[in-house]
C-alpha positions as CSV (number, residue, x, y, z in Angstrom):
1,M,25.0,35.1,4.7
2,G,21.8,33.6,6.3
3,K,21.6,30.5,8.2
4,E,21.7,27.1,6.5
5,K,18.3,25.8,5.6
6,V,16.9,22.3,6.4
7,I,13.8,20.8,4.8
8,L,11.7,19.0,7.3
9,A,9.1,16.4,6.3
10,Y,6.3,17.8,8.4
11,S,3.1,16.1,9.4
12,G,2.1,18.4,12.2
13,G,2.1,15.5,14.7
14,L,4.0,15.4,18.0
15,D,7.3,14.1,16.5
16,T,7.7,16.6,13.8
17,T,6.5,19.5,16.0
18,A,9.2,18.7,18.5
19,I,11.8,18.4,15.8
20,I,11.4,22.1,14.7
21,P,12.8,23.7,17.9
22,W,15.3,20.8,18.2
23,L,16.8,21.4,14.8
24,K,17.1,25.2,15.5
25,E,18.7,24.5,18.9
26,T,21.0,21.7,17.9
27,Y,22.2,22.8,14.4
28,N,21.2,26.5,14.2
29,F,19.2,25.8,11.1
30,D,16.4,27.8,9.5
31,V,13.6,25.2,9.3
32,V,11.5,25.0,6.2
33,C,8.6,22.6,6.8
34,V,7.0,20.7,3.9
35,C,3.7,18.9,4.3
36,I,2.8,16.7,1.4
37,D,-1.0,16.4,1.1
38,V,-1.7,12.8,-0.1
39,G,-5.2,12.9,1.3
40,Q,-4.8,13.3,5.1
41,E,-8.0,15.5,5.1
42,S,-8.7,16.9,8.6
43,E,-5.1,16.2,9.8
44,L,-4.0,19.2,7.8
45,E,-6.1,21.7,9.7
46,G,-4.2,24.3,11.6
47,L,-0.8,23.2,10.3
48,D,0.4,26.6,9.2
49,E,-0.2,28.2,12.6
50,R,1.3,25.2,14.4
51,A,4.5,25.2,12.3
52,K,5.1,28.9,12.7
53,Y,4.2,28.7,16.4
54,S,6.8,26.0,16.8
55,G,9.5,28.1,15.1
56,A,9.5,27.2,11.4
57,E,10.5,29.9,9.0
58,K,8.1,28.7,6.3
59,L,5.6,25.9,5.6
60,Y,4.8,24.4,2.2
61,I,1.6,22.4,1.9
62,L,1.6,20.6,-1.5
63,D,-1.6,19.1,-2.8
64,V,-0.4,16.0,-4.7
65,V,-3.5,13.8,-4.3
66,D,-4.2,13.3,-8.0
67,E,-0.5,12.7,-8.7
68,F,-0.5,10.2,-5.9
69,C,-3.5,8.4,-7.3
70,D,-2.5,8.4,-11.0
71,E,1.3,7.8,-10.7
72,Y,1.7,5.7,-7.6
73,I,-1.6,4.0,-6.6
74,L,-2.8,3.2,-10.1
75,P,0.4,1.4,-11.1
76,G,0.1,-0.6,-7.9
77,V,-3.5,-1.5,-8.7
78,K,-2.4,-2.7,-12.2
79,A,0.2,-4.8,-10.4
80,N,-2.3,-6.2,-7.8
81,A,0.4,-5.3,-5.3
82,T,-0.2,-6.8,-1.9
83,Y,2.5,-7.3,0.7
84,E,2.4,-10.6,2.6
85,Y,-1.0,-11.4,1.1
86,E,-2.9,-8.7,3.1
87,Y,-1.3,-5.3,3.2
88,L,-2.2,-3.0,0.3
89,L,0.8,-0.8,0.7
90,G,-0.9,2.5,1.7
91,T,2.0,4.0,3.5
92,S,4.5,2.5,1.1
93,F,3.0,4.0,-2.0
94,A,3.1,7.5,-0.5
95,R,6.8,7.6,0.6
96,P,8.5,7.8,-2.7
97,L,6.3,10.7,-3.8
98,I,6.9,12.5,-0.5
99,A,10.6,12.0,-1.0
100,K,10.4,13.4,-4.5
101,K,8.6,16.6,-3.3
102,L,11.1,17.1,-0.5
103,V,13.9,17.0,-3.0
104,E,12.1,19.5,-5.2
105,I,11.6,22.0,-2.3
106,A,15.2,21.5,-1.2
107,R,16.4,22.5,-4.7
108,K,14.0,25.5,-4.7
109,E,15.1,26.7,-1.3
110,G,18.8,26.0,-1.8
111,A,18.9,23.6,1.1
112,T,21.5,20.9,1.4
113,T,19.8,18.8,4.1
114,I,16.5,17.0,4.5
115,C,15.2,15.9,7.9
116,H,12.6,13.3,8.7
117,G,11.1,12.1,12.0
118,A,10.8,8.4,11.2
119,T,12.0,6.2,14.1
120,G,15.0,3.9,14.0
121,K,12.7,0.9,14.3
122,G,10.4,1.5,11.4
123,N,10.2,1.1,7.6
124,D,9.8,4.8,6.8
125,Q,13.4,5.7,7.5
126,V,14.5,3.2,4.8
127,R,11.8,4.4,2.4
128,F,12.6,8.1,2.8
129,E,16.3,7.8,2.7
130,I,16.8,5.4,-0.2
131,N,14.4,7.4,-2.4
132,I,16.2,10.6,-1.6
133,K,19.4,9.0,-2.5
134,A,18.0,7.8,-5.8
135,L,16.8,11.3,-6.7
136,A,19.4,13.5,-5.1
137,P,22.6,11.7,-3.9
138,D,24.3,15.0,-3.0
139,L,21.7,15.9,-0.3
140,N,22.3,15.2,3.4
141,V,19.7,13.5,5.5
142,I,19.1,13.9,9.2
143,A,17.1,11.1,10.8
144,T,16.4,12.6,14.2
145,W,15.8,9.4,16.1
146,R,19.2,8.1,15.1
147,Q,21.2,11.3,16.0
148,P,23.3,11.2,19.2
149,E,22.0,14.7,20.1
150,W,18.4,13.4,20.1
151,T,17.8,12.4,23.7
152,M,14.0,12.1,23.7
153,Q,13.0,8.4,23.8
154,S,9.2,8.6,24.2
155,R,6.2,10.7,23.4
156,E,6.2,11.9,27.0
157,D,9.7,13.2,26.5
158,E,8.6,15.1,23.4
159,I,5.7,16.7,25.1
160,A,7.9,17.9,27.9
161,F,10.5,19.2,25.4
162,C,7.7,21.2,23.6
163,K,6.4,22.7,26.8
164,K,9.9,23.7,27.8
165,H,10.1,25.6,24.5
166,G,6.7,27.3,25.0
167,I,4.8,25.0,22.7
168,D,1.7,23.7,24.4
169,L,0.0,21.2,22.1
170,P,-3.1,19.0,22.8
171,F,-1.5,15.6,22.3
172,D,-2.8,12.8,24.5
173,V,-0.2,10.0,24.9
174,T,-2.4,7.5,26.7
175,T,-5.3,7.3,24.3
176,S,-3.7,8.0,20.9
177,Y,-2.8,5.4,18.3
178,S,0.1,6.0,16.0
179,R,-1.7,6.6,12.6
180,D,-0.8,7.3,9.0
181,R,-3.5,8.4,6.7
182,N,-3.8,9.1,3.0
183,I,-6.5,8.8,0.4
184,W,-5.7,5.1,-0.1
185,H,-5.8,3.9,3.6
186,I,-5.2,4.6,7.2
187,S,-2.9,2.5,9.4
188,H,-3.1,2.1,13.2
189,E,-0.3,1.0,15.6
190,G,0.3,1.3,19.3
191,L,-1.7,0.8,22.5
192,E,-3.4,-2.6,22.7
193,L,-2.2,-3.4,19.2
194,E,1.3,-3.9,20.5
195,D,0.1,-7.2,22.1
196,P,-0.9,-9.7,19.4
197,S,-2.9,-11.6,22.0
198,L,-5.4,-8.7,22.4
199,E,-8.3,-8.0,20.2
200,P,-8.3,-4.4,18.8
201,N,-10.6,-2.0,20.5
202,W,-12.8,-1.7,17.4
203,D,-15.1,1.0,18.8
204,H,-12.3,3.5,19.2
205,L,-9.9,2.3,16.5
206,L,-11.7,2.6,13.1
207,V,-11.7,5.8,11.2
208,L,-12.7,5.1,7.5
209,G,-15.4,2.5,8.2
210,T,-17.3,0.4,10.6
211,Y,-16.7,-3.1,12.0
212,P,-18.6,-5.7,9.9
213,E,-20.9,-6.7,12.9
214,K,-22.2,-3.1,12.9
215,A,-22.5,-2.7,9.1
216,P,-26.0,-2.4,7.5
217,D,-28.1,-5.6,7.5
218,E,-28.9,-5.0,3.8
219,A,-26.4,-5.7,1.0
220,E,-25.5,-3.1,-1.6
221,Y,-24.4,-3.6,-5.2
222,V,-21.5,-1.7,-6.7
223,T,-20.1,-1.8,-10.3
224,V,-16.6,-0.7,-11.3
225,N,-15.6,-0.1,-14.9
226,F,-12.1,-0.4,-16.3
227,E,-10.5,0.6,-19.6
228,K,-7.0,-0.9,-20.2
229,G,-6.5,-1.5,-16.5
230,V,-7.6,2.0,-15.4
231,P,-10.8,2.3,-13.3
232,T,-13.0,4.8,-15.0
233,A,-16.5,4.6,-13.4
234,V,-18.3,3.6,-10.2
235,N,-22.0,2.6,-10.5
236,G,-22.0,4.0,-14.1
237,K,-20.7,7.4,-13.2
238,Q,-17.4,8.5,-14.9
239,M,-14.8,9.6,-12.4
240,K,-11.1,10.4,-12.2
241,M,-8.9,8.0,-10.3
242,S,-8.9,10.0,-7.0
243,D,-12.7,10.2,-7.0
244,V,-13.0,6.4,-7.7
245,V,-11.0,5.8,-4.6
246,R,-13.1,8.3,-2.5
247,E,-16.4,6.8,-3.6
248,L,-15.2,3.2,-3.1
249,N,-13.9,4.2,0.3
250,R,-17.3,5.5,1.2
251,L,-19.1,2.4,0.0
252,G,-16.6,-0.1,1.4
253,G,-16.3,1.7,4.7
254,K,-20.1,1.7,5.1
255,H,-20.1,-2.1,4.8
256,G,-17.1,-2.9,6.9
257,V,-14.9,-3.9,3.9
258,G,-11.1,-3.8,3.9
259,I,-10.1,-4.1,7.5
260,V,-6.9,-6.0,8.0
261,D,-5.2,-7.0,11.3
262,I,-1.7,-8.2,10.4
263,V,1.6,-9.1,12.0
264,E,4.0,-8.1,9.2
265,N,7.7,-8.5,8.7
266,R,9.4,-5.0,8.6
267,V,12.3,-4.2,6.4
268,V,14.5,-3.7,9.5
269,G,14.1,-7.3,10.6
270,M,11.4,-7.2,13.3
271,K,7.7,-8.2,13.3
272,S,5.1,-5.5,14.0
273,R,1.4,-5.6,14.3
274,G,-0.9,-3.1,12.7
275,V,-4.5,-2.6,11.6
276,Y,-5.1,-1.2,8.2
277,E,-8.3,0.2,6.7
278,T,-8.3,0.2,2.9
279,P,-12.0,-0.1,2.0
280,G,-11.9,1.4,-1.5
281,G,-8.6,-0.2,-2.4
282,T,-9.8,-3.7,-1.3
283,I,-12.8,-3.3,-3.7
284,L,-10.7,-1.9,-6.5
285,L,-8.1,-4.7,-6.4
286,A,-10.8,-7.4,-6.1
287,A,-12.4,-5.9,-9.2
288,H,-9.2,-5.7,-11.2
289,K,-8.2,-9.3,-10.3
290,Q,-11.6,-10.5,-11.4
291,L,-11.2,-8.9,-14.8
292,E,-7.7,-10.3,-15.2
293,E,-9.1,-13.7,-14.2
294,L,-11.5,-13.5,-17.1
295,I,-9.2,-12.0,-19.7
296,L,-5.6,-13.1,-19.2
297,D,-4.4,-16.4,-20.5
298,R,-3.2,-19.1,-18.0
299,D,0.6,-18.5,-18.4
300,T,0.4,-14.7,-18.3
301,L,-1.9,-14.8,-15.2
302,A,0.4,-17.2,-13.4
303,F,3.6,-15.3,-14.2
304,K,1.9,-12.0,-13.3
305,K,1.2,-13.3,-9.8
306,T,4.9,-13.9,-9.4
307,V,5.7,-10.4,-10.6
308,S,3.0,-9.0,-8.3
309,D,4.7,-10.5,-5.2
310,K,8.1,-9.2,-6.1
311,Y,6.7,-5.8,-7.0
312,A,4.9,-5.6,-3.6
313,D,8.2,-6.5,-1.9
314,L,10.1,-3.7,-3.7
315,V,7.4,-1.1,-3.0
316,Y,7.3,-2.1,0.7
317,E,11.1,-1.8,0.9
318,G,11.0,1.7,-0.6
319,K,12.6,0.8,-3.9
320,W,10.1,2.6,-6.1
321,F,12.8,4.3,-8.2
322,C,14.9,1.2,-8.6
323,P,15.4,-0.3,-12.1
324,L,13.7,-3.6,-11.3
325,R,10.5,-2.0,-10.2
326,E,10.5,0.1,-13.4
327,A,11.1,-3.1,-15.4
328,L,8.4,-5.0,-13.7
329,Q,6.1,-2.1,-14.3
330,A,6.8,-2.3,-18.0
331,F,5.7,-5.9,-18.0
332,I,2.6,-5.1,-16.0
333,E,1.6,-2.3,-18.4
334,S,2.0,-4.8,-21.3
335,T,-0.7,-7.0,-19.7
336,Q,-3.3,-4.3,-19.3
337,D,-4.2,-3.6,-23.0
338,R,-7.3,-5.8,-22.8
339,I,-8.2,-5.3,-19.1
340,T,-11.5,-3.5,-20.1
341,G,-14.9,-4.4,-18.8
342,E,-17.3,-4.1,-15.9
343,V,-17.3,-5.9,-12.5
344,K,-20.3,-6.1,-10.2
345,F,-20.0,-6.9,-6.5
346,K,-22.4,-7.2,-3.6
347,L,-21.0,-5.6,-0.4
348,Y,-22.3,-7.2,2.8
349,K,-20.8,-7.0,6.3
350,G,-17.1,-7.1,5.4
351,N,-17.6,-9.3,2.4
352,I,-17.1,-8.6,-1.3
353,I,-19.3,-11.1,-3.2
354,K,-19.0,-11.6,-6.9
355,A,-22.2,-10.6,-8.8
356,G,-21.1,-10.8,-12.5
357,T,-18.2,-9.7,-14.7
358,T,-18.3,-8.7,-18.4
359,S,-15.6,-7.8,-20.9
360,P,-15.3,-7.5,-24.7
361,Y,-12.0,-9.3,-24.3
362,T,-13.1,-12.3,-22.3
363,L,-11.4,-15.6,-22.9
364,Y,-14.3,-17.5,-21.4
365,S,-16.4,-19.4,-23.9
366,E,-19.6,-20.7,-22.6
367,S,-20.0,-23.3,-25.4
368,L,-16.5,-24.5,-24.9
369,A,-16.7,-24.7,-21.1
370,S,-20.1,-26.4,-21.0
371,F,-20.6,-30.1,-20.6
372,T,-22.2,-30.2,-24.1
373,T,-19.8,-31.5,-26.7
374,G,-19.0,-28.7,-29.3
375,D,-17.1,-28.4,-32.5
376,L,-13.9,-27.2,-30.7
377,Y,-13.7,-29.9,-28.1
378,D,-14.3,-33.7,-28.2
379,H,-14.3,-35.4,-24.9
380,H,-12.3,-38.2,-26.4
381,D,-9.5,-35.9,-27.2
382,A,-8.7,-35.7,-23.5
383,E,-7.6,-39.4,-23.5
384,G,-4.5,-38.8,-25.6
385,F,-3.7,-35.5,-23.7
386,I,-3.8,-37.2,-20.3
387,H,-1.6,-40.0,-21.6
388,L,1.1,-37.6,-22.8
389,F,0.6,-35.2,-19.9
390,G,1.2,-37.9,-17.3
391,L,3.7,-40.0,-19.3
392,S,6.8,-39.0,-17.3
393,M,5.0,-39.9,-14.0
394,K,3.9,-43.3,-15.5
395,V,7.4,-44.1,-16.7
396,R,8.9,-43.3,-13.3
397,A,6.4,-45.5,-11.6
398,M,7.0,-48.4,-14.0
399,L,10.8,-48.2,-13.5
400,D,10.3,-48.0,-9.7
401,Q,8.2,-51.2,-9.9
402,K,11.0,-53.0,-11.9
403,R,13.6,-51.9,-9.4
404,E,11.5,-53.2,-6.5
405,E,11.0,-56.6,-8.2
406,K,14.7,-56.8,-8.9
407,D,15.5,-56.0,-5.2
408,K,13.0,-58.7,-4.1
409,N,14.6,-61.3,-6.4
410,N,18.1,-60.4,-5.1
411,D,16.9,-60.9,-1.5
412,K,15.7,-64.5,-2.2
């Protein structure tokens, strides 16, 4: 019989590169690396050679960009999912899909164990593990940073370990941010960002776009079309979801849109600071919200905002496959039947400026909303409405007055 196999979630970065020889040395595993391509682009270059050079038996690179956009990002767009009012959940959306693919490869390879390199302080350890449990409760999980045999406590330790095992890789500890990239966003942590009192080094930090101050001095218009909540075209050109994201990333990045500097509350109980670039996603959510503002009735729109907040929390916590997220998704889908129309924006130095929205399902009536009295609305009708609408407040105030008068008379 051969050695037992372990499936390693592999990015090709320093952590997962060091994990390959560590798994072989510590557990005598055959290491099967799995890299899930969710739009990392240039980060995937040279992975096959690096994995095998580091001791992996095999490397899978799975292109799931369209599945990621259609089945994870799009449901989030329909939900207007935003964690703590700012974070558009770029990393969070990707983790359940990565977990799903790791399980699929584990089944294919006959492996009983999945390994990840997420640290014991981060959110990803939670997201990976609870999604693996939801899909394959029988599989074991090795979280390297939580294992007693893992003695490396810094990137310097990992580089030394790799060199000891004949792996010489060009990782620069002193000038590298910790980044996570996919088609939806890129996140940045580390270096000066670890001190919330310091301004980010914008000249070295940004990858997808430019800082607003250095964006073009001329504004640019962009239109986005939706059909039943699904974005279908940018500037009149029909596109699939992944190409919509790519094109809006290009336009938003050019004009400094979608840069967020946030101190967020992690699942594990600590605050962390990160900078997120989500240029296309920021435009897309702004457009979707604008259509919903025009089309959804007051009660549905208000309740959907409550649902969106809870939905974002669940996704952030890694609970993609939980029953509540699926139930909330069903409600969200039911609100999208009429979210069809075109939204026009002007992009200028980090700003997304409304420039007109149209929909065949609009609930806005110009004749009803205007100051001119029409057949549907008589200004005098408001008098009775206001009387009834404020009746409970008026009764309370009247009774309070009576009580105050009674108390004054008793004091005499």
